[in-house]
PQR file of N, CA, C, O and H, with PARSE charges and radii, in Angstrom:
ATOM      1  N   MET A   1       0.829  -1.194   0.018 -0.4000 1.5000
ATOM      2  CA  MET A   1      -0.010  -0.006  -0.012 -0.0000 2.0000
ATOM      3  C   MET A   1       0.882   1.245  -0.006  0.5500 1.7000
ATOM      4  O   MET A   1       1.366   1.656   1.048 -0.5500 1.4000
ATOM      5  N   ASP A   2       1.089   1.827  -1.142 -0.4000 1.5000
ATOM      6  CA  ASP A   2       1.957   3.007  -1.307 -0.0000 2.0000
ATOM      7  C   ASP A   2       1.205   4.319  -1.171  0.5500 1.7000
ATOM      8  O   ASP A   2       1.820   5.370  -0.997 -0.5500 1.4000
ATOM      9  H   ASP A   2       0.695   1.493  -1.998  0.4000 1.0000
ATOM     10  N   ASP A   3      -0.148   4.269  -1.250 -0.4000 1.5000
ATOM     11  CA  ASP A   3      -0.933   5.489  -1.280 -0.0000 2.0000
ATOM     12  C   ASP A   3      -1.367   5.845   0.156  0.5500 1.7000
ATOM     13  O   ASP A   3      -2.533   5.684   0.517 -0.5500 1.4000
ATOM     14  H   ASP A   3      -0.648   3.414  -1.392  0.4000 1.0000
ATOM     15  N   PHE A   4      -0.441   6.317   0.940 -0.4000 1.5000
ATOM     16  CA  PHE A   4      -0.728   6.641   2.332 -0.0000 2.0000
ATOM     17  C   PHE A   4      -1.819   7.776   2.453  0.5500 1.7000
ATOM     18  O   PHE A   4      -2.621   7.800   3.387 -0.5500 1.4000
ATOM     19  H   PHE A   4       0.506   6.448   0.647  0.4000 1.0000
ATOM     20  N   GLY A   5      -1.791   8.674   1.487 -0.4000 1.5000
ATOM     21  CA  GLY A   5      -2.813   9.724   1.561 -0.0000 2.0000
ATOM     22  C   GLY A   5      -4.237   9.191   1.469  0.5500 1.7000
ATOM     23  O   GLY A   5      -5.104   9.672   2.199 -0.5500 1.4000
ATOM     24  H   GLY A   5      -1.140   8.654   0.728  0.4000 1.0000
ATOM     25  N   ALA A   6      -4.504   8.264   0.644 -0.4000 1.5000
ATOM     26  CA  ALA A   6      -5.833   7.647   0.469 -0.0000 2.0000
ATOM     27  C   ALA A   6      -6.117   6.785   1.735  0.5500 1.7000
ATOM     28  O   ALA A   6      -7.237   6.784   2.245 -0.5500 1.4000
ATOM     29  H   ALA A   6      -3.800   7.873   0.051  0.4000 1.0000
ATOM     30  N   ALA A   7      -5.125   6.083   2.214 -0.4000 1.5000
ATOM     31  CA  ALA A   7      -5.274   5.317   3.431 -0.0000 2.0000
ATOM     32  C   ALA A   7      -5.604   6.246   4.628  0.5500 1.7000
ATOM     33  O   ALA A   7      -6.454   5.928   5.459 -0.5500 1.4000
ATOM     34  H   ALA A   7      -4.215   6.084   1.799  0.4000 1.0000
ATOM     35  N   LEU A   8      -4.971   7.296   4.684 -0.4000 1.5000
ATOM     36  CA  LEU A   8      -5.217   8.301   5.797 -0.0000 2.0000
ATOM     37  C   LEU A   8      -6.635   8.765   5.677  0.5500 1.7000
ATOM     38  O   LEU A   8      -7.317   8.836   6.699 -0.5500 1.4000
ATOM     39  H   LEU A   8      -4.280   7.555   4.009  0.4000 1.0000
ATOM     40  N   ALA A   9      -7.152   9.098   4.469 -0.4000 1.5000
ATOM     41  CA  ALA A   9      -8.532   9.513   4.324 -0.0000 2.0000
ATOM     42  C   ALA A   9      -9.518   8.430   4.831  0.5500 1.7000
ATOM     43  O   ALA A   9     -10.527   8.722   5.472 -0.5500 1.4000
ATOM     44  H   ALA A   9      -6.597   9.041   3.638  0.4000 1.0000
ATOM     45  N   ASP A  10      -9.168   7.165   4.506 -0.4000 1.5000
ATOM     46  CA  ASP A  10     -10.058   6.082   4.940 -0.0000 2.0000
ATOM     47  C   ASP A  10     -10.056   5.973   6.440  0.5500 1.7000
ATOM     48  O   ASP A  10     -11.104   5.706   7.029 -0.5500 1.4000
ATOM     49  H   ASP A  10      -8.348   6.928   3.985  0.4000 1.0000
ATOM     50  N   MET A  11      -8.915   6.171   7.091 -0.4000 1.5000
ATOM     51  CA  MET A  11      -8.874   6.151   8.554 -0.0000 2.0000
ATOM     52  C   MET A  11      -9.602   7.264   9.154  0.5500 1.7000
ATOM     53  O   MET A  11     -10.256   7.084  10.181 -0.5500 1.4000
ATOM     54  H   MET A  11      -8.065   6.389   6.613  0.4000 1.0000
ATOM     55  N   ASP A  12      -9.527   8.476   8.546 -0.4000 1.5000
ATOM     56  CA  ASP A  12     -10.336   9.639   8.988 -0.0000 2.0000
ATOM     57  C   ASP A  12     -11.819   9.276   8.986  0.5500 1.7000
ATOM     58  O   ASP A  12     -12.549   9.570   9.932 -0.5500 1.4000
ATOM     59  H   ASP A  12      -8.995   8.622   7.711  0.4000 1.0000
ATOM     60  N   ASP A  13     -12.234   8.649   7.931 -0.4000 1.5000
ATOM     61  CA  ASP A  13     -13.651   8.211   7.782 -0.0000 2.0000
ATOM     62  C   ASP A  13     -13.976   7.196   8.870  0.5500 1.7000
ATOM     63  O   ASP A  13     -15.008   7.339   9.525 -0.5500 1.4000
ATOM     64  H   ASP A  13     -11.642   8.410   7.162  0.4000 1.0000
ATOM     65  N   ALA A  14     -13.155   6.185   9.096 -0.4000 1.5000
ATOM     66  CA  ALA A  14     -13.403   5.196  10.163 -0.0000 2.0000
ATOM     67  C   ALA A  14     -13.510   5.847  11.536  0.5500 1.7000
ATOM     68  O   ALA A  14     -14.374   5.489  12.337 -0.5500 1.4000
ATOM     69  H   ALA A  14     -12.317   6.068   8.564  0.4000 1.0000
ATOM     70  N   ILE A  15     -12.608   6.828  11.807 -0.4000 1.5000
ATOM     71  CA  ILE A  15     -12.643   7.470  13.085 -0.0000 2.0000
ATOM     72  C   ILE A  15     -13.862   8.341  13.264  0.5500 1.7000
ATOM     73  O   ILE A  15     -14.365   8.515  14.374 -0.5500 1.4000
ATOM     74  H   ILE A  15     -11.907   7.119  11.156  0.4000 1.0000
ATOM     75  N   GLU A  16     -14.327   8.881  12.168 -0.4000 1.5000
ATOM     76  CA  GLU A  16     -15.542   9.710  12.254 -0.0000 2.0000
ATOM     77  C   GLU A  16     -16.739   8.835  12.538  0.5500 1.7000
ATOM     78  O   GLU A  16     -17.672   9.264  13.216 -0.5500 1.4000
ATOM     79  H   GLU A  16     -13.919   8.740  11.267  0.4000 1.0000
ATOM     80  N   LEU A  17     -16.730   7.552  12.008 -0.4000 1.5000
ATOM     81  CA  LEU A  17     -17.814   6.692  12.342 -0.0000 2.0000
ATOM     82  C   LEU A  17     -17.746   6.031  13.693  0.5500 1.7000
ATOM     83  O   LEU A  17     -18.777   5.710  14.284 -0.5500 1.4000
ATOM     84  H   LEU A  17     -15.971   7.203  11.457  0.4000 1.0000
ATOM     85  N   ASP A  18     -16.521   5.820  14.197 -0.4000 1.5000
ATOM     86  CA  ASP A  18     -16.359   5.190  15.523 -0.0000 2.0000
ATOM     87  C   ASP A  18     -15.086   5.729  16.057  0.5500 1.7000
ATOM     88  O   ASP A  18     -14.035   5.130  15.831 -0.5500 1.4000
ATOM     89  H   ASP A  18     -15.684   6.081  13.717  0.4000 1.0000
ATOM     90  N   GLY A  19     -15.114   6.835  16.759 -0.4000 1.5000
ATOM     91  CA  GLY A  19     -13.916   7.422  17.359 -0.0000 2.0000
ATOM     92  C   GLY A  19     -13.444   6.833  18.666  0.5500 1.7000
ATOM     93  O   GLY A  19     -12.649   7.455  19.371 -0.5500 1.4000
ATOM     94  H   GLY A  19     -15.968   7.322  16.943  0.4000 1.0000
ATOM     95  N   LYS A  20     -13.911   5.654  19.005 -0.4000 1.5000
ATOM     96  CA  LYS A  20     -13.500   5.033  20.227 -0.0000 2.0000
ATOM     97  C   LYS A  20     -12.662   3.779  20.028  0.5500 1.7000
ATOM     98  O   LYS A  20     -12.410   3.062  20.996 -0.5500 1.4000
ATOM     99  H   LYS A  20     -14.556   5.148  18.432  0.4000 1.0000
ATOM    100  N   LYS A  21     -12.238   3.498  18.851 -0.4000 1.5000
ATOM    101  CA  LYS A  21     -11.402   2.325  18.556 -0.0000 2.0000
ATOM    102  C   LYS A  21      -9.971   2.781  18.530  0.5500 1.7000
ATOM    103  O   LYS A  21      -9.556   3.581  17.692 -0.5500 1.4000
ATOM    104  H   LYS A  21     -12.442   4.080  18.064  0.4000 1.0000
ATOM    105  N   ALA A  22      -9.184   2.214  19.529 -0.4000 1.5000
ATOM    106  CA  ALA A  22      -7.796   2.598  19.626 -0.0000 2.0000
ATOM    107  C   ALA A  22      -7.015   2.208  18.383  0.5500 1.7000
ATOM    108  O   ALA A  22      -6.096   2.929  17.995 -0.5500 1.4000
ATOM    109  H   ALA A  22      -9.521   1.563  20.210  0.4000 1.0000
ATOM    110  N   SER A  23      -7.350   1.088  17.744 -0.4000 1.5000
ATOM    111  CA  SER A  23      -6.598   0.586  16.605 -0.0000 2.0000
ATOM    112  C   SER A  23      -6.693   1.594  15.462  0.5500 1.7000
ATOM    113  O   SER A  23      -5.732   1.715  14.703 -0.5500 1.4000
ATOM    114  H   SER A  23      -8.096   0.503  18.059  0.4000 1.0000
ATOM    115  N   TYR A  24      -7.781   2.312  15.300 -0.4000 1.5000
ATOM    116  CA  TYR A  24      -7.872   3.285  14.215 -0.0000 2.0000
ATOM    117  C   TYR A  24      -6.916   4.408  14.414  0.5500 1.7000
ATOM    118  O   TYR A  24      -6.274   4.869  13.470 -0.5500 1.4000
ATOM    119  H   TYR A  24      -8.562   2.213  15.917  0.4000 1.0000
ATOM    120  N   PHE A  25      -6.809   4.869  15.676 -0.4000 1.5000
ATOM    121  CA  PHE A  25      -5.894   5.983  15.922 -0.0000 2.0000
ATOM    122  C   PHE A  25      -4.412   5.519  15.776  0.5500 1.7000
ATOM    123  O   PHE A  25      -3.552   6.245  15.278 -0.5500 1.4000
ATOM    124  H   PHE A  25      -7.330   4.494  16.443  0.4000 1.0000
ATOM    125  N   LYS A  26      -4.176   4.296  16.230 -0.4000 1.5000
ATOM    126  CA  LYS A  26      -2.798   3.739  16.051 -0.0000 2.0000
ATOM    127  C   LYS A  26      -2.468   3.705  14.590  0.5500 1.7000
ATOM    128  O   LYS A  26      -1.413   4.197  14.191 -0.5500 1.4000
ATOM    129  H   LYS A  26      -4.875   3.706  16.635  0.4000 1.0000
ATOM    130  N   GLN A  27      -3.322   3.146  13.779 -0.4000 1.5000
ATOM    131  CA  GLN A  27      -3.057   2.969  12.339 -0.0000 2.0000
ATOM    132  C   GLN A  27      -2.929   4.351  11.696  0.5500 1.7000
ATOM    133  O   GLN A  27      -2.031   4.546  10.878 -0.5500 1.4000
ATOM    134  H   GLN A  27      -4.179   2.745  14.103  0.4000 1.0000
ATOM    135  N   ARG A  28      -3.793   5.323  12.032 -0.4000 1.5000
ATOM    136  CA  ARG A  28      -3.716   6.641  11.449 -0.0000 2.0000
ATOM    137  C   ARG A  28      -2.444   7.321  11.807  0.5500 1.7000
ATOM    138  O   ARG A  28      -1.870   8.050  10.997 -0.5500 1.4000
ATOM    139  H   ARG A  28      -4.523   5.165  12.696  0.4000 1.0000
ATOM    140  N   GLY A  29      -1.963   7.084  13.078 -0.4000 1.5000
ATOM    141  CA  GLY A  29      -0.689   7.590  13.494 -0.0000 2.0000
ATOM    142  C   GLY A  29       0.424   7.000  12.633  0.5500 1.7000
ATOM    143  O   GLY A  29       1.357   7.711  12.260 -0.5500 1.4000
ATOM    144  H   GLY A  29      -2.429   6.492  13.736  0.4000 1.0000
ATOM    145  N   ASN A  30       0.338   5.731  12.317 -0.4000 1.5000
ATOM    146  CA  ASN A  30       1.389   5.095  11.414 -0.0000 2.0000
ATOM    147  C   ASN A  30       1.376   5.745  10.095  0.5500 1.7000
ATOM    148  O   ASN A  30       2.453   5.949   9.535 -0.5500 1.4000
ATOM    149  H   ASN A  30      -0.420   5.154  12.620  0.4000 1.0000
ATOM    150  N   PHE A  31       0.247   6.098   9.529 -0.4000 1.5000
ATOM    151  CA  PHE A  31       0.079   6.727   8.227 -0.0000 2.0000
ATOM    152  C   PHE A  31       0.764   8.138   8.280  0.5500 1.7000
ATOM    153  O   PHE A  31       1.559   8.509   7.416 -0.5500 1.4000
ATOM    154  H   PHE A  31      -0.628   5.932   9.984  0.4000 1.0000
ATOM    155  N   HIS A  32       0.390   8.900   9.370 -0.4000 1.5000
ATOM    156  CA  HIS A  32       0.955  10.182   9.534 -0.0000 2.0000
ATOM    157  C   HIS A  32       2.462  10.172   9.595  0.5500 1.7000
ATOM    158  O   HIS A  32       3.155  11.043   9.069 -0.5500 1.4000
ATOM    159  H   HIS A  32      -0.255   8.599  10.071  0.4000 1.0000
ATOM    160  N   TYR A  33       2.961   9.077  10.307 -0.4000 1.5000
ATOM    161  CA  TYR A  33       4.435   8.972  10.433 -0.0000 2.0000
ATOM    162  C   TYR A  33       5.009   8.729   9.031  0.5500 1.7000
ATOM    163  O   TYR A  33       6.026   9.333   8.692 -0.5500 1.4000
ATOM    164  H   TYR A  33       2.398   8.369  10.734  0.4000 1.0000
ATOM    165  N   GLN A  34       4.416   7.895   8.228 -0.4000 1.5000
ATOM    166  CA  GLN A  34       4.925   7.547   6.899 -0.0000 2.0000
ATOM    167  C   GLN A  34       4.885   8.778   5.994  0.5500 1.7000
ATOM    168  O   GLN A  34       5.653   8.882   5.037 -0.5500 1.4000
ATOM    169  H   GLN A  34       3.589   7.404   8.503  0.4000 1.0000
ATOM    170  N   LEU A  35       3.971   9.718   6.311 -0.4000 1.5000
ATOM    171  CA  LEU A  35       3.855  10.983   5.526 -0.0000 2.0000
ATOM    172  C   LEU A  35       4.712  12.047   6.077  0.5500 1.7000
ATOM    173  O   LEU A  35       4.639  13.192   5.629 -0.5500 1.4000
ATOM    174  H   LEU A  35       3.348   9.633   7.088  0.4000 1.0000
ATOM    175  N   LYS A  36       5.566  11.708   7.080 -0.4000 1.5000
ATOM    176  CA  LYS A  36       6.548  12.575   7.716 -0.0000 2.0000
ATOM    177  C   LYS A  36       5.886  13.673   8.570  0.5500 1.7000
ATOM    178  O   LYS A  36       6.447  14.762   8.690 -0.5500 1.4000
ATOM    179  H   LYS A  36       5.625  10.779   7.444  0.4000 1.0000
ATOM    180  N   ASP A  37       4.767  13.427   9.134 -0.4000 1.5000
ATOM    181  CA  ASP A  37       4.061  14.337  10.058 -0.0000 2.0000
ATOM    182  C   ASP A  37       4.081  13.688  11.443  0.5500 1.7000
ATOM    183  O   ASP A  37       3.117  13.074  11.900 -0.5500 1.4000
ATOM    184  H   ASP A  37       4.312  12.543   9.036  0.4000 1.0000
ATOM    185  N   LYS A  38       5.244  13.865  12.081 -0.4000 1.5000
ATOM    186  CA  LYS A  38       5.473  13.099  13.332 -0.0000 2.0000
ATOM    187  C   LYS A  38       4.603  13.647  14.465  0.5500 1.7000
ATOM    188  O   LYS A  38       4.229  12.899  15.368 -0.5500 1.4000
ATOM    189  H   LYS A  38       6.027  14.364  11.709  0.4000 1.0000
ATOM    190  N   ASP A  39       4.279  14.933  14.427 -0.4000 1.5000
ATOM    191  CA  ASP A  39       3.485  15.537  15.526 -0.0000 2.0000
ATOM    192  C   ASP A  39       2.053  14.945  15.467  0.5500 1.7000
ATOM    193  O   ASP A  39       1.485  14.552  16.486 -0.5500 1.4000
ATOM    194  H   ASP A  39       4.583  15.540  13.693  0.4000 1.0000
ATOM    195  N   LYS A  40       1.508  14.899  14.271 -0.4000 1.5000
ATOM    196  CA  LYS A  40       0.174  14.262  14.177 -0.0000 2.0000
ATOM    197  C   LYS A  40       0.199  12.763  14.531  0.5500 1.7000
ATOM    198  O   LYS A  40      -0.721  12.227  15.149 -0.5500 1.4000
ATOM    199  H   LYS A  40       1.970  15.219  13.443  0.4000 1.0000
ATOM    200  N   ALA A  41       1.267  12.134  14.122 -0.4000 1.5000
ATOM    201  CA  ALA A  41       1.456  10.706  14.415 -0.0000 2.0000
ATOM    202  C   ALA A  41       1.472  10.540  15.903  0.5500 1.7000
ATOM    203  O   ALA A  41       0.742   9.688  16.410 -0.5500 1.4000
ATOM    204  H   ALA A  41       2.015  12.569  13.620  0.4000 1.0000
ATOM    205  N   CYS A  42       2.258  11.299  16.648 -0.4000 1.5000
ATOM    206  CA  CYS A  42       2.338  11.143  18.015 -0.0000 2.0000
ATOM    207  C   CYS A  42       1.017  11.481  18.772  0.5500 1.7000
ATOM    208  O   CYS A  42       0.731  10.867  19.800 -0.5500 1.4000
ATOM    209  H   CYS A  42       2.850  11.992  16.236  0.4000 1.0000
ATOM    210  N   ALA A  43       0.243  12.417  18.285 -0.4000 1.5000
ATOM    211  CA  ALA A  43      -1.000  12.770  18.798 -0.0000 2.0000
ATOM    212  C   ALA A  43      -2.000  11.589  18.674  0.5500 1.7000
ATOM    213  O   ALA A  43      -2.777  11.300  19.584 -0.5500 1.4000
ATOM    214  H   ALA A  43       0.475  12.916  17.450  0.4000 1.0000
ATOM    215  N   ASP A  44      -1.932  10.928  17.500 -0.4000 1.5000
ATOM    216  CA  ASP A  44      -2.853   9.821  17.297 -0.0000 2.0000
ATOM    217  C   ASP A  44      -2.400   8.618  18.164  0.5500 1.7000
ATOM    218  O   ASP A  44      -3.234   7.924  18.746 -0.5500 1.4000
ATOM    219  H   ASP A  44      -1.300  11.163  16.761  0.4000 1.0000
ATOM    220  N   TRP A  45      -1.099   8.386  18.242 -0.4000 1.5000
ATOM    221  CA  TRP A  45      -0.641   7.242  19.069 -0.0000 2.0000
ATOM    222  C   TRP A  45      -0.975   7.489  20.534  0.5500 1.7000
ATOM    223  O   TRP A  45      -1.316   6.552  21.256 -0.5500 1.4000
ATOM    224  H   TRP A  45      -0.421   8.950  17.769  0.4000 1.0000
ATOM    225  N   ASN A  46      -0.880   8.764  20.989 -0.4000 1.5000
ATOM    226  CA  ASN A  46      -1.324   9.065  22.333 -0.0000 2.0000
ATOM    227  C   ASN A  46      -2.766   8.792  22.606  0.5500 1.7000
ATOM    228  O   ASN A  46      -3.140   8.282  23.663 -0.5500 1.4000
ATOM    229  H   ASN A  46      -0.604   9.525  20.403  0.4000 1.0000
ATOM    230  N   LYS A  47      -3.603   9.152  21.601 -0.4000 1.5000
ATOM    231  CA  LYS A  47      -4.979   8.862  21.693 -0.0000 2.0000
ATOM    232  C   LYS A  47      -5.282   7.372  21.753  0.5500 1.7000
ATOM    233  O   LYS A  47      -6.147   6.916  22.500 -0.5500 1.4000
ATOM    234  H   LYS A  47      -3.299   9.566  20.743  0.4000 1.0000
ATOM    235  N   ALA A  48      -4.542   6.635  20.943 -0.4000 1.5000
ATOM    236  CA  ALA A  48      -4.665   5.147  21.018 -0.0000 2.0000
ATOM    237  C   ALA A  48      -4.338   4.671  22.371  0.5500 1.7000
ATOM    238  O   ALA A  48      -5.051   3.819  22.902 -0.5500 1.4000
ATOM    239  H   ALA A  48      -3.839   7.006  20.336  0.4000 1.0000
ATOM    240  N   VAL A  49      -3.275   5.178  22.986 -0.4000 1.5000
ATOM    241  CA  VAL A  49      -2.926   4.715  24.343 -0.0000 2.0000
ATOM    242  C   VAL A  49      -4.038   5.086  25.309  0.5500 1.7000
ATOM    243  O   VAL A  49      -4.387   4.261  26.153 -0.5500 1.4000
ATOM    244  H   VAL A  49      -2.696   5.870  22.555  0.4000 1.0000
ATOM    245  N   GLN A  50      -4.598   6.243  25.237 -0.4000 1.5000
ATOM    246  CA  GLN A  50      -5.725   6.669  26.126 -0.0000 2.0000
ATOM    247  C   GLN A  50      -6.925   5.703  25.961  0.5500 1.7000
ATOM    248  O   GLN A  50      -7.685   5.433  26.891 -0.5500 1.4000
ATOM    249  H   GLN A  50      -4.315   6.913  24.551  0.4000 1.0000
ATOM    250  N   LEU A  51      -7.036   5.218  24.740 -0.4000 1.5000
ATOM    251  CA  LEU A  51      -8.227   4.319  24.470 -0.0000 2.0000
ATOM    252  C   LEU A  51      -7.880   2.827  24.770  0.5500 1.7000
ATOM    253  O   LEU A  51      -8.679   1.926  24.516 -0.5500 1.4000
ATOM    254  H   LEU A  51      -6.419   5.438  23.984  0.4000 1.0000
ATOM    255  N   GLY A  52      -6.643   2.605  25.327 -0.4000 1.5000
ATOM    256  CA  GLY A  52      -6.396   1.191  25.785 -0.0000 2.0000
ATOM    257  C   GLY A  52      -5.368   0.450  24.962  0.5500 1.7000
ATOM    258  O   GLY A  52      -5.104  -0.706  25.292 -0.5500 1.4000
ATOM    259  H   GLY A  52      -5.994   3.337  25.534  0.4000 1.0000
ATOM    260  N   ASP A  53      -4.748   1.009  23.901 -0.4000 1.5000
ATOM    261  CA  ASP A  53      -3.803   0.245  23.103 -0.0000 2.0000
ATOM    262  C   ASP A  53      -2.387   0.427  23.736  0.5500 1.7000
ATOM    263  O   ASP A  53      -1.689   1.395  23.436 -0.5500 1.4000
ATOM    264  H   ASP A  53      -4.963   1.948  23.633  0.4000 1.0000
ATOM    265  N   THR A  54      -2.006  -0.480  24.573 -0.4000 1.5000
ATOM    266  CA  THR A  54      -0.722  -0.347  25.234 -0.0000 2.0000
ATOM    267  C   THR A  54       0.488  -0.428  24.250  0.5500 1.7000
ATOM    268  O   THR A  54       1.561   0.108  24.526 -0.5500 1.4000
ATOM    269  H   THR A  54      -2.573  -1.267  24.817  0.4000 1.0000
ATOM    270  N   LYS A  55       0.288  -1.085  23.148 -0.4000 1.5000
ATOM    271  CA  LYS A  55       1.380  -1.204  22.157 -0.0000 2.0000
ATOM    272  C   LYS A  55       1.686   0.099  21.502  0.5500 1.7000
ATOM    273  O   LYS A  55       2.812   0.321  21.056 -0.5500 1.4000
ATOM    274  H   LYS A  55      -0.583  -1.521  22.924  0.4000 1.0000
ATOM    275  N   ALA A  56       0.710   0.974  21.430 -0.4000 1.5000
ATOM    276  CA  ALA A  56       0.886   2.337  20.770 -0.0000 2.0000
ATOM    277  C   ALA A  56       1.936   3.112  21.591  0.5500 1.7000
ATOM    278  O   ALA A  56       2.629   3.977  21.055 -0.5500 1.4000
ATOM    279  H   ALA A  56      -0.204   0.793  21.792  0.4000 1.0000
ATOM    280  N   LYS A  57       2.046   2.797  22.889 -0.4000 1.5000
ATOM    281  CA  LYS A  57       2.982   3.530  23.750 -0.0000 2.0000
ATOM    282  C   LYS A  57       4.447   3.356  23.244  0.5500 1.7000
ATOM    283  O   LYS A  57       5.259   4.273  23.374 -0.5500 1.4000
ATOM    284  H   LYS A  57       1.483   2.094  23.324  0.4000 1.0000
ATOM    285  N   TYR A  58       4.753   2.236  22.699 -0.4000 1.5000
ATOM    286  CA  TYR A  58       6.014   1.998  22.099 -0.0000 2.0000
ATOM    287  C   TYR A  58       6.352   3.036  20.998  0.5500 1.7000
ATOM    288  O   TYR A  58       7.456   3.579  20.935 -0.5500 1.4000
ATOM    289  H   TYR A  58       4.094   1.491  22.593  0.4000 1.0000
ATOM    290  N   SER A  59       5.352   3.278  20.145 -0.4000 1.5000
ATOM    291  CA  SER A  59       5.529   4.253  19.089 -0.0000 2.0000
ATOM    292  C   SER A  59       5.782   5.711  19.623  0.5500 1.7000
ATOM    293  O   SER A  59       6.608   6.457  19.098 -0.5500 1.4000
ATOM    294  H   SER A  59       4.455   2.838  20.196  0.4000 1.0000
ATOM    295  N   VAL A  60       5.055   6.041  20.643 -0.4000 1.5000
ATOM    296  CA  VAL A  60       5.187   7.329  21.284 -0.0000 2.0000
ATOM    297  C   VAL A  60       6.581   7.453  21.911  0.5500 1.7000
ATOM    298  O   VAL A  60       7.242   8.483  21.777 -0.5500 1.4000
ATOM    299  H   VAL A  60       4.384   5.435  21.070  0.4000 1.0000
ATOM    300  N   ASP A  61       7.017   6.386  22.597 -0.4000 1.5000
ATOM    301  CA  ASP A  61       8.314   6.380  23.211 -0.0000 2.0000
ATOM    302  C   ASP A  61       9.485   6.517  22.142  0.5500 1.7000
ATOM    303  O   ASP A  61      10.473   7.224  22.338 -0.5500 1.4000
ATOM    304  H   ASP A  61       6.480   5.550  22.705  0.4000 1.0000
ATOM    305  N   GLN A  62       9.278   5.783  21.017 -0.4000 1.5000
ATOM    306  CA  GLN A  62      10.256   5.850  19.940 -0.0000 2.0000
ATOM    307  C   GLN A  62      10.337   7.288  19.300  0.5500 1.7000
ATOM    308  O   GLN A  62      11.409   7.776  18.941 -0.5500 1.4000
ATOM    309  H   GLN A  62       8.475   5.209  20.857  0.4000 1.0000
ATOM    310  N   TYR A  63       9.179   7.900  19.191 -0.4000 1.5000
ATOM    311  CA  TYR A  63       9.075   9.260  18.612 -0.0000 2.0000
ATOM    312  C   TYR A  63       9.843  10.267  19.485  0.5500 1.7000
ATOM    313  O   TYR A  63      10.504  11.174  18.981 -0.5500 1.4000
ATOM    314  H   TYR A  63       8.309   7.504  19.483  0.4000 1.0000
ATOM    315  N   ARG A  64       9.732  10.076  20.825 -0.4000 1.5000
ATOM    316  CA  ARG A  64      10.263  11.046  21.725 -0.0000 2.0000
ATOM    317  C   ARG A  64      11.835  10.898  21.897  0.5500 1.7000
ATOM    318  O   ARG A  64      12.478  11.736  22.528 -0.5500 1.4000
ATOM    319  H   ARG A  64       9.195   9.339  21.235  0.4000 1.0000
ATOM    320  N   LYS A  65      12.387   9.851  21.337 -0.4000 1.5000
ATOM    321  CA  LYS A  65      13.847   9.640  21.449 -0.0000 2.0000
ATOM    322  C   LYS A  65      14.558  10.557  20.512  0.5500 1.7000
ATOM    323  O   LYS A  65      15.787  10.542  20.447 -0.5500 1.4000
ATOM    324  H   LYS A  65      11.865   9.170  20.824  0.4000 1.0000
TER
END
Protein backbone atom coordinates (compact mmCIF):
# COMPACT_ATOMS: atom_id res chain seq x y z
CA MET A 1 0.00 0.00 0.00
CA ASP A 2 1.94 2.98 -1.27
CA ASP A 3 -0.92 5.49 -1.26
CA PHE A 4 -0.76 6.66 2.35
CA GLY A 5 -2.83 9.76 1.54
CA ALA A 6 -5.81 7.64 0.49
CA ALA A 7 -5.30 5.30 3.42
CA LEU A 8 -5.21 8.28 5.75
CA ALA A 9 -8.53 9.52 4.32
CA ASP A 10 -10.02 6.07 4.92
CA MET A 11 -8.86 6.13 8.54
CA ASP A 12 -10.32 9.62 8.99
CA ASP A 13 -13.66 8.21 7.81
CA ALA A 14 -13.40 5.22 10.14
CA ILE A 15 -12.63 7.48 13.11
CA GLU A 16 -15.55 9.72 12.21
CA LEU A 17 -17.83 6.67 12.30
CA ASP A 18 -16.34 5.20 15.49
CA GLY A 19 -13.93 7.43 17.35
CA LYS A 20 -13.48 5.03 20.25
CA LYS A 21 -11.40 2.33 18.56
CA ALA A 22 -7.80 2.59 19.61
CA SER A 23 -6.62 0.61 16.60
CA TYR A 24 -7.95 3.29 14.24
CA PHE A 25 -5.88 5.98 15.94
CA LYS A 26 -2.80 3.78 16.06
CA GLN A 27 -3.05 3.01 12.35
CA ARG A 28 -3.74 6.64 11.43
CA GLY A 29 -0.69 7.58 13.50
CA ASN A 30 1.35 5.11 11.46
CA PHE A 31 0.13 6.72 8.24
CA HIS A 32 0.95 10.21 9.53
CA TYR A 33 4.42 8.95 10.41
CA GLN A 34 4.91 7.56 6.90
CA LEU A 35 3.86 10.95 5.53
CA LYS A 36 6.55 12.60 7.71
CA ASP A 37 4.05 14.34 10.04
CA LYS A 38 5.47 13.12 13.32
CA ASP A 39 3.49 15.53 15.51
CA LYS A 40 0.16 14.25 14.19
CA ALA A 41 1.46 10.70 14.42
CA CYS A 42 2.35 11.16 18.06
CA ALA A 43 -1.04 12.76 18.82
CA ASP A 44 -2.84 9.78 17.29
CA TRP A 45 -0.62 7.27 19.07
CA ASN A 46 -1.28 9.06 22.37
CA LYS A 47 -5.01 8.88 21.70
CA ALA A 48 -4.67 5.16 21.00
CA VAL A 49 -2.91 4.73 24.35
CA GLN A 50 -5.71 6.66 26.09
CA LEU A 51 -8.21 4.30 24.48
CA GLY A 52 -6.35 1.25 25.78
CA ASP A 53 -3.80 0.24 23.13
CA THR A 54 -0.71 -0.35 25.22
CA LYS A 55 1.40 -1.22 22.17
CA ALA A 56 0.91 2.31 20.81
CA LYS A 57 2.98 3.56 23.75
CA TYR A 58 6.03 2.00 22.11
CA SER A 59 5.53 4.25 19.08
CA VAL A 60 5.17 7.32 21.30
CA ASP A 61 8.33 6.41 23.19
CA GLN A 62 10.27 5.89 19.95
CA TYR A 63 9.10 9.25 18.63
CA ARG A 64 10.31 11.04 21.74
CA LYS A 65 13.85 9.65 21.44
